[in-house]
C-alpha positions in Angstrom: -45.7 54.8 120.4 -44.0 52.8 117.6 -45.7 52.5 114.2 -46.4 48.9 113.2 -44.9 47.9 109.8 -47.6 47.3 107.2 -46.4 43.9 106.0 -48.4 43.9 102.8 -47.2 47.4 101.8 -43.6 46.4 102.5 -43.9 43.2 100.5 -45.6 45.0 97.5 -43.1 47.8 97.4 -39.9 45.8 97.9 -41.1 43.5 95.0 -41.2 46.6 92.8 -37.4 47.0 93.0 -36.2 45.9 89.5 -33.7 43.0 89.4 -31.8 41.3 86.6 -31.1 37.6 86.7 -27.6 36.2 86.8 -25.9 32.8 87.4 -23.3 33.2 90.1 -20.5 30.7 89.6 -18.5 29.8 92.6 -15.7 27.3 93.4 -13.9 25.9 96.4 -10.9 23.7 95.6 -12.1 21.4 92.9 -15.8 21.8 93.8 -17.9 24.0 91.5 -21.4 25.3 91.9 -23.7 27.9 90.4 -26.9 29.5 91.6 -29.5 32.1 90.3 -28.8 35.5 91.7 -31.1 38.5 91.5 -29.9 40.8 94.3 -27.0 42.2 92.3 -25.9 45.8 91.5 -22.9 48.0 90.6 -21.6 49.8 93.7 -18.5 51.8 92.5 -16.9 53.0 89.3 -13.3 53.2 90.6 -12.5 50.6 91.6 -15.2 48.8 89.7 -17.3 47.1 92.4 -20.5 45.0 92.3 -22.4 43.5 95.2 -24.3 40.2 95.3 -26.4 38.8 98.1 -26.1 35.1 98.9 -28.4 33.1 101.2 -26.4 32.3 104.4 -27.4 28.7 104.7 -26.5 27.8 101.1 -23.6 25.6 99.9 -22.6 28.5 97.6 -22.3 30.9 100.5 -19.8 28.7 102.2 -17.8 28.2 98.9 -17.8 31.9 98.1 -16.7 32.8 101.6 -13.8 30.3 101.5 -12.5 31.0 98.0 -13.1 34.8 97.9 -14.0 34.8 94.2 -17.1 34.6 92.0 -18.3 35.1 88.4 -21.6 36.6 87.4 -23.0 35.4 84.1 -25.5 37.8 82.6 -28.6 36.0 81.3 -30.4 37.2 78.2 -34.1 37.9 77.9 -35.7 34.5 77.0 -33.2 32.5 79.1 -35.7 31.9 81.9 -35.1 28.1 81.8 -31.4 28.5 82.6 -32.3 30.7 85.6 -34.9 28.2 86.7 -32.4 25.3 86.5 -30.0 27.0 88.9 -32.7 27.4 91.6 -32.2 23.7 92.4 -29.0 21.7 92.9 -27.5 20.6 89.6 -25.3 17.6 88.9 -22.1 18.6 87.2 -20.6 16.3 84.5 -17.4 17.6 83.0 -18.0 21.1 81.7 -21.8 21.0 82.0 -24.3 21.5 84.8 -26.6 18.8 83.4 -27.3 20.3 79.9 -25.9 23.8 80.5 -22.4 24.3 79.2 -19.9 26.4 81.1 -16.2 27.3 81.0 -13.8 28.4 83.7 -13.2 32.1 84.0 -9.7 33.3 83.3 -9.3 35.4 86.4 -11.2 33.5 89.0 -11.4 29.9 87.7 -15.2 30.1 88.5 -17.8 28.6 86.2 -19.2 31.0 83.5 -22.3 30.1 81.5 -21.2 29.8 77.8 -24.6 30.8 76.4 -24.9 34.1 78.4 -24.5 37.7 77.4 -21.1 37.7 79.2 -19.7 37.7 82.6 -17.8 39.7 85.2 -15.3 38.0 87.4 -14.9 39.3 90.9 -12.6 39.1 93.9 -14.3 39.6 97.2 -13.2 42.8 99.0 -15.8 43.0 101.7 -18.9 41.3 103.2 -21.7 42.4 105.4 -23.4 39.6 107.3 -26.8 40.7 108.6 -30.1 39.0 108.2 -30.6 35.8 106.2 -28.3 36.9 103.3 -24.7 38.1 103.2 -23.8 41.1 101.0 -20.6 40.3 99.2 -18.7 43.2 97.6 -16.6 42.1 94.7 -14.0 44.0 92.7 -14.4 43.3 89.0 -11.1 41.8 87.9 -12.2 40.4 84.6 -15.0 40.9 82.1 -16.0 39.0 79.0 -18.7 40.0 76.5 -20.1 37.1 74.6 -22.7 39.1 72.6 -25.0 42.1 72.8 -28.6 41.5 73.9 -31.3 42.5 76.4 -30.9 41.2 79.9 -33.3 38.8 81.6 -35.3 40.7 84.3 -37.0 39.0 87.3 -40.2 40.9 86.5 -40.3 39.4 83.0 -40.4 35.8 84.4 -43.5 36.2 86.6 -41.5 35.1 89.6 -41.1 37.0 92.8 -38.1 37.1 95.0 -38.2 39.7 97.7 -40.6 41.4 100.0 
């Protein structure tokens, strides 16, 4: 007889997995977008690989899938407002997403948040499409360090994404 999944235990435990907060910049042609990403991790040393998970029904998913590139800007502790802004669609004017300044990454031409700890630029080398998010595997083809600092963690915001 199969054991039933304890939904509350599952939710509580999955929410204990630590996550940083990043802004994932994507592009498709001349169209640019950014979204807050928390399901991110390093997956290989050689070649350097990271994975990020993107909601299947999002505009960014479609853009990332068609372009095959993305840039992850690492947010600093205390930059909760930037993460919060990218949970919703933002209007882009020139080189700003509303009030948040960005520049185009040298390797991917994806938007990078200027006031972040830095970024890694990635070329998609694989994808796993199961469930409501796609796991994109990106090879790191560029890295820029803006400054040293402590990363913004999901648990420090009081928000919960997972479970």
